[in-house]
N, C-alpha and C positions, 0 to 999 in steps of 0.2 A: 743673781741677786739684784743686779742693776735693772734687768728686765722686769723683775717683780715690783720694784719700786716705781718704775715708769708706768706699769699697768695700774698700780694703786692710784697714781696721780691722774691718769687718763680718764678713769671712770667718772670721778666727780666733775672733771672738765666737760665730758660729754653730756652729763646730766645738766650742768649749768648752761651749756650751749643750747640744749633742747628747751630748757625753761625760758631762756632769753628769747628764742625763736617763737615759742608759744605765746608769750606775753609781750611781744614786741610793740603791738599797738598800744597796750596799756602803759608801757614804759615811756613811749613817746608822748602820750597825753599827760602823764605825770610830770615828765620833764618840762613840757610846755607850761603846765600850771606853776611849777616852781620858778620857771623863768619869768612868768608874768609877775609873780610875787616879788622876785628879786628886782625886777625893773621898776615896780611900783615903789619899793623902798629906795631905790637909787634916784628916781626923779623927785622933783620938789613936791610939796604938798598941794601946790596949785594944780598939778597934773595928776588926777586920780585914775587908776586903772582897775578899780574895784568892779565896775560893770563888766569887765572882760574876763573875770574869773570863771564865769559860766560858759565861755566859748568852748573850751576843751570838753565840757560836759555835753554840750549840744553835738559836737563832732563825734564824741564817743558812741553816740547812738548807732552809727554806721559800722563800727569796727569791733566793739567789745560787748560782753554779755551784760544783762541787767545788773548783776551784782557789781561788776566793775564800774558801771555807770553810777551806781549808788555810792561806791567808794570815791569816785571823782567828784560827785556832788557834795559828799561830806567834806572832802578836802577844800572844795571851793568855798563852802560855808565857813570852814575853819580859817581859811586864809583871809576871808572878808572880815571876820571878827578880829583876827590878829592885826590886820592893817588898820582897823578902826581904833584899836588901842594904841597902835604905834603913832598915828597922826593926831590922836586926841579928839576926834569927833565921833565918839562912839554913840552918843545919844542925840546927835543932830538928826533933823528931819530927812536930810538928803541921805544920810548913812542908813537910816532905818528903811528908806525906800529901796536902797540898793540891796540890803539884806533880804527884804521881802521879795524883791524880784529874783534874787538868787535862789531862794527857797522854791518859788513858783516854777522857775525854769528847771531846776533840778528835779522837782516832782514830776513835771510834764515829761522830761527826758527819760526818767526811769520808767514811767508808764508807757511811753512810745517804744522804748527798748524792749520792754516785756512783750508788747504786741508784735514787734518785728521778730523777736526771737521765737515766739510761738508760730508765726507764719513760716519762718525758715524751717522750724522743726517739722511742721506739717508737710512742707514741700519736700523735705528730705525723706520723710516716711513714704510719701507718694512715689518719689523717684526710686526708692529702694524696692517698693512693691512692683513698680513697672519693670525694674531691672530683673527682679526675681522671675516675673512672668515671662519676660523675653528670654532669660537664660534657660528656663525650664520648658519653654514651648518647643513643639516639634518643628514649627516653622522657623525659618531663618529671618532674623531681624537685624537690619543694618542701619547705623546712623552715619550719614555722610555730611561733610561740610558743603557750603554753597558751591565750591569748585568741584564737588562730587568726589572728593577724596575721602575714603572710608576712615572714620575715627573709632568706631566700635562695632563689633560683630558678636552676635549671640553664639554661645558654645554649640548650639545644635548644628552649626555648619559642619563641624567635624564628623558627625554621624551621617549627615545627609549627603555631603559632597566628598567625604573622606579627605578633607583638606585641613591644613593648619591655619589657625587664626592669624599667625604672623604673615602668611602669604597674602592675606586680604587687607589687613590694617595698613594704611598708607598708600594703597593702590586705588585706582579708579574702578568703579563698578563696571563700566563699559568694557574694560579689558577682559572680563570674564564672560561677557555676553557674546552669543553668536553674531557674526558680522551682519547677517541678514536681519537680526532683530534689534540692532542698536537704535534704529530710528524710532522703534516703539518706546524705548526708554526715554528718548528726548521728548516724545509726545507726552509721556506721563509726567515728566518734569514741568512742561509748559502747563498742563492741565492742573497740576498741583499748585502752581504759583497763581494761575488765573483760572480758577474753577468756573465751570459753566453753571448756569442757573439750574436749580433742582438736581444738582449732581454732587454727591458726597463721596463717591468711590471712583477711583481711577485704577482699574485692574485690567491686565492683559496677560497673555501667555507668551513666554519667551523661553529660549534655550540657554542654559548656563553650563559652562564647561566643568566636567567632573575632573577629579585628579588624574584619572586614567586616560584623559584626553577625549573621552566621549562627551556628548552633550545630552543633558536631561531637561525635560520640560518642567517649567515652574510657572505658577501663577504669581504675578508681581503686583503689589499695591504700593503706591507712593503717596506720602503725605508731607507737605511742606511745614517746617517749623518757622514761624514768623515772629518778628519783634513787634513792639507797639506801633511802629510806623507801617507795619504790613510788609516789611522787607524780609525775604527768606534768610534765615541764619543757619539752615540745615535741612536735610531731608531724611525722613524715616522710611525705609523700604522693607516691606514684608514679602518673603518668598515662601510659597507653599509648593511642595513636591507633588506634581500632577502627572509625572512621566507615565506611570502605568495607565492612568485614566486616559491620557492623550493617545497612547499607543492602542488602547482598547477601542477608542473612538475611531482612530485611523483604520484599524483592522475591520471595524464594523462598516465604515464607509467603503473600504476596498471590497469587503464581502458583498455589500449591497450593489456596488458598481459591477462586480463580477456577475452577480445574480441577474442584474438588469441586462448586462451584455449577453448572458446566456439566454435569457428570455427573449431578447430582441433578435438573437440569431437563430432562434428556433424556426423551423419551417412550418411546424404545426401552430395553429392559433392557441393562445393562452390568455385567459382573463381572470381577474379576481372579482368575485361577486359577493358583496356584503349583504347580509340578510336584512330584510325590513320586517319588523315585528309590529303587530297591532296591539291594542290595549289589553287584549286577552292573553297575550304571550304566544300568539301563533305567527308563523312566518307566512307572509302574504305575497312577497315579491323579493327580488334581489336588485341591487344597484351596482352598476359597473364602477369599480374604484381603480382598476388598473387593467391595461391591455397591451400586448406586444404588437409590433407592426403587422404580423401575419393575421392577427384577429381583426385589426382595423381594416386591412385589405379585404378580408373575407366578408366582413359586414358592410363594405363599401362606404366606410365613414372614416373621418380623421379621428385621431385620438382625443382631440378637444371636443369633438361632437359626441363621441362615445362615452367618455368618462362623465359620470353624473346621471346618465340616463338609467331608467329601470329596465329590467329584462323583458317584462310584458309590454313595455312601451315600444320596444324595438322588435321583439319576436313574440307576439301574442299567442302564436300556435303552441307555445310551450305548455300552456294550461290545458288545452283540449287534447293534446297528444299524450299527456301523462308524464312528460319529461320534467315538469316543475315538481310533481310529486316525488320523483326520484331524487331531486336536489334536496327537498325538504326532509326526506327520509335519511339522506346522508348527513345532514346537519343534526338531526335528532339522534341517530345511532352512532355517529362518529366512525362508521365503517366506510372504507373507500367505495366509490361508485365505479363499476366496470361494466360497460355496455358495448357489445360488438355488433356491427351491421344493424344498428338501430335505425328504423325507418322514421323519418321526420318530414312532414310537409313544410318545406322551407318557405318562410314568409317573403324573403328577398328574391329567391330564384323562382318562386311560384311553381314548384314541382317537388315531388317526393325524392328525397335523397337519403343515402345511407351513411351512418357515422359510427366511428369507434370513439367512445366517450370515456374519459377518465376524470374523476373529481375526488377531492379530499377536503375535509374541513380544516380550516386554519383560523382559530379563535372564532370570531363572529362572521367569518367569510368562507367562501368556497373557492379553492384553487381549482380551476376548471380548464381542461384542454380537450380538443376534439380533432378528428381527422376525417375529412370527407373521403369515404371509401366507395363511393357510388360506382366509379369505373371498375374498381376491383371486384365489387359484388356482381356487376353485370358480366364481367369477364369470367368470373367463377361459374356463374349460371350457364354461360355459353359453353365453357369448358366441360361442365357436367353433362350438358346435352350432347356435346360432340363426343365425349367419352362413351356415353350410353349408345350412341349410334355406332361408334367404332367397335364397341364390344359386341353389339348385335351383328355387325358385319363379320367380325372375327369368328363368332359362333357359327354363322352361316357358312363361312369358308371352311371351317373345320368339319362341319357336317358334310359339306360337299366333297371334301377330300375323303370322307368315310373312314377316318382313322383317328382313334382317340389318343394315339401316341404323338400327334403333331400339335404344336402350340405356337402362338404368336406373341411377340413382345415388342415394345417400343420404349426406348429410354431417352430421357432428357438429361444430357451430361452437365448442363448448367445448374440445374436444381438437384441433380443426383436422385431423380425419381424415375419410376418406370411404370408402364401399364403392362399387365400380364393378362392374357386371355384365360378363360376358365380351364382350357385344356392344359396349360402349364401347371396350374395348381393341382389339377387332377393327376398329372404325371407323378407329382411328388406327394400325393395323399393329403393335400390341404383343401379346406373349404374357403370360400370367399370370406374375407375378413380375418383369416388366420395369418395372413402375410401382408405386411404394409407395402406401400409403394416405394419405399426407400431402397436404393441399390445396395446399401450396406447389407441388407438381409441376404441378398443373392450371393455376395462375396463371402459372407460368414458361413454359408452352407456348402461352399466348394470343398472338394477334397484337398487337404494341405499339399499333397504331392503334385497337384495339377495347377496350382495358382501361378507359379512362376512361368509355366509353359503358356498359360492363357495371357499373362501380361506381355510376354515376348511376342506372341502372335498379334495381339491387338495393337501393340506399339507400332508395328510395321504399317498396319492399315490406317491407324489414327494419324500418323505423321506423313504418310504418302497419299496425296489426294488422287494419284493415278491408280491406286489400288484400294478403292473404297469397299470392295467385297472381301469378306473374310469367312473362313471355315475352320472350325476347331472342334475337338472332341475333349470332353472332360467328365468328371464324376461329380455329382451333386447329391447331397444327403436327402433321403426320403424321410417322411415324418416318422416312420418306424425305426429310424436309425441306420438303415442300410443305405447303400449308395447306388444311384442309377447312372448309367452311361448316357450322355446327351451329345447328339450331333448338332452343333450350333452353326447355322449359316445366316449371316447378316450383312448389312451394308450401312455405311455412314451416309446419312441422308442429307446433312448440311454441315458446312464449316463456317467459322467466323472470318473476319478480314485477315487475321494472322494465321489462318490455316489450321486452327484448332477445331476438332469435331464438336458439334453442338448436339446432334441427335443421331441415334442409330435405330435400325429396325431389323428384326430377324425372325427366323423360324427355328424352333427347337424340336428335334425328333428323338424319341426314346429308343436308343439302340442297345439297351441292356441285353436283350435276348441274343441279338446278333453278336455282341461282344463275348458273351458266355459261350456261344457256339464256336466262335473263332478261337477262344482260349482252349476249349476242349479239343478241337481239331489239332491245334498246335501241340497240346499235351500228348495226344495220341500219336502224332507224327514223331515225337521224341521219346516215347516210352514203350517198353516191352509189355505187351498186354497181359502176359501170364504172370510175370514176377513183379511188375511195377517199377523195375529198374529202367534207367535210360537205355536206349538201343544203341546199336553200333554206330549209326550215323551221328547221333548226338554226342557219343563218347569221342569220336574222331574230332568233331567240331570243338569240343571242350579242350581236348589235348592240344589242338592247334593254337587255341587262345593261350593255354598255359605255356606253350613253347615261346610264343612272342613275349609274354609277360616275364617269364623267368630269364630269358636272354637279356632283357633290358635291365633287370634288377639283380642279375647274377645268382638266382636261386635255382635249386634242382628239385626234381620230382622223380618218383620211382613208378614203374609199371609192373603189375603182377598179372601174369597170364594164368588163369585157373581153369582146370579141366577136371570134371567129375570122372572118377575111375569106374570103368565097367558099367556105365549108366545104361547101356543097351540091355544088360542082363536084368536090371530093375524093371524095365518096360516089358521084357519078355516074361519074367517070372511073376511080377505083381500086377502088371497091366499099365496102360498109359495113364489112367487116372492117378494111380499111385505115383507114377513118374512125375506127373505135373505137381503133385503135392510135394515131392522131394525137391523139385526145382524151386518152388515157392518158399519152402522152409530154408533152403540153402541161401537164397537171395536175402531173406529176412535176417538170417544170422550174420551174413557178411555186412549188411547195412548197419546192423547194431554194433558190430565189432570195430568199424572204422570211425575216424573222427568226422566232425561236421563239415570240415573244409575238404575232406577227401570224397571221392565218388566211385560207385561201382556200376558196371553195365553188363547186360547179357548180350554177347556178340555172336552167339551161335546156339545150337541145340543144348549142349551141356557145357558150354564155354562161357567163362565170365572174365571181365577185365576190371581190375581195381587200380586206381591212380592215387598215389600217396603224395601230397604236396609238402614241400619244405623238409624233405628227408635229406640229412646231411651226409649219409654214407650208405653203402650197400648193406653193411652189417645191420643198421637200424631197420632197413626195409625187410631184411630176412626175419628179424624178430617179430615184426608185425605180421608177416606172411605165416610164420609158425603159429601165431595166435589164431589166424583165420583157419588154418588147416585143422587145428585142434577143435574149435567150436563147430566146424562143419562135420567132423567125424563123430559127433555125439549121435546116438540112435534117433531115428525119425519115425514117428508113428503115422501110419496111413490106414485107410479103411481095409487095405488088403493085408496089413501086417506091419511089423516093425522092420525098418530098413536101416542097415549100417552102411552109410555112404562115406567114402573117402574122397580126397581131392589132391591132385598134384599141382604144384605152383612153380612157375618160372619167374624169377625176379631179375630186373635189370634197372639201371639208372640211365637217364637221358644223357647222351654224349653231345659235345659241341658240334653244331652244324649237321646234326643228324636229322633225317626225315622221320616222319611218323611211321611210315611203312617199315623202315629199317628198325626203329625202336620196337615195334610190336613183333617184328620177325625175330629179333634177338630174344625177347621174352618168351615167344612161342618155342624157339629152339631150346631154351633152358627147360621149359615145361616138358618137351618131348624127351629130353635127356633124362628127366626124372621118371618118365613113364618106362623108359627102357631099363632104368636102374631098380625098378620094383614097385613103382607107384607110391602114393600116399607120402609124399615128401616135398621139401622145398629145395629148389636148385637155383643158386645165384648165377648170373652171367655178367662178368665184369666187362 
């Protein structure tokens, strides 16, 4: 309850205090007027204070509104009339002059107050407009005192620098500027206070610290606010964010600097030729607008001497040679210009030279580069002539040798290219032009199984200079898809300083027929001619290899000694041709009945030997032997009639440390036991 009563009293008191504060100037002036009236009544009639009643009115012009000035004027007039009645000189001449002067002063005061109030109102409207513009502008606007302490900052600072206004107000602008840019701010202050003639703007680029600690580029403009005496009473600073623009300009300058560095470091000359047009819109010449050091050196001129000159002024032969027409065509078609080994009668060197030329249009200019390839062109010509002579020599040598199976080659290991005589292409069924001079084509046509052997053989000769000669045999693919055997005999002709081979030369001989003959002889030496099975010698060699392999890996194998029963009767009764047919059929049936890793051999007239690999027990070997006995016992048709041929088989397993002769002897003994037991059976020998 008490608090409620206090709140009721406090509100009127607050209103009263606000009213007193608002009208404080008016109250003071009214008090002074009343005080003057009281003093006038207090003093004698000889001392009149009536002329001073208008003093508060005049002073009120600077402090109160026109209405309040009018109120004070009315009071001054009323107090003048009251004093006249009080002292009894109301209608005197002096009194009337005082009254008239009071009316005039009051009227003038009211009119001046109205004018001042209007000026203040206009100024406040302008200030409000400027404040609204500053507060809503994207740029940052700062007002600082003469000591550069910030008094006001536009709200745009929060969005541009992500900072709070309270961090800036009361601080100095320099504290937010990059240390290297603060001298620029001092210079702008000086120019704002003492502007140069014909200069109204003082703008520079500086870096301002962002809230995250980074610095951003801003364009700053400073204007000084001066009093009537011309002394600065503050500074208005405008900041515009140009960070992205500055970064783009820096990137552009860096890119241009890099491009210039690249162009200056080029070994090949490069120039920029700007087109010169006549009144009819035709290109008549080009002007040098840029050139790298290589271009200046080639033209035997400094850059200052070259830039600005026209193309025909320096190299007039461009027009007669047709090269100028190529440039004009490039400008008109926008297509790149590419010329190789272009012959040009050079004006500076007074001789015909060869050039590789590249040019492309860039706006109204031609980006043009060239390379003097005269030495390369002459070397290529000499090489072509030398190659032709070498080819003719190779053809004559091949003809002198009188063999189409012999061919010559020469390989450059640095360029990975080779020269092949026509004989080599003929060996493989190719025509000239079907096979390039790249060594890759030779490697791609090698038989996959021979590549590793060739690499191993060549590695020895290529790394040991004491053995420059090499001989190797390999297969290479013919055009028809088959492979030809080649005997390659060559020599490393040169090495570099580090001992690496540079070039090789050799002779290829087609030994395909010889290889096939050797393979056929080898086959015949290992094969029974009648049955096609391997013979006794090859069977013994294979069993020896199996013995060595199985002993290392702990594996076993079985030997089946097979003998045809009463085969002599077949020859006697049906004839030897029928007997040969029986042997061939039996061999074929045995071969079909055994596995791919097993093998069978004919070791005698009617004796066969079968080797079963990976057999784990004698019982398993007997099962396979029974299968062989069964398939052989099926009737055999011959030209002389049908033959029923049986076979007796002895089976045994290899024993540790057993010789091949002992092994076969045990199998033979088992077979012989079967013969005595009635033939056509399988007898195991443990």
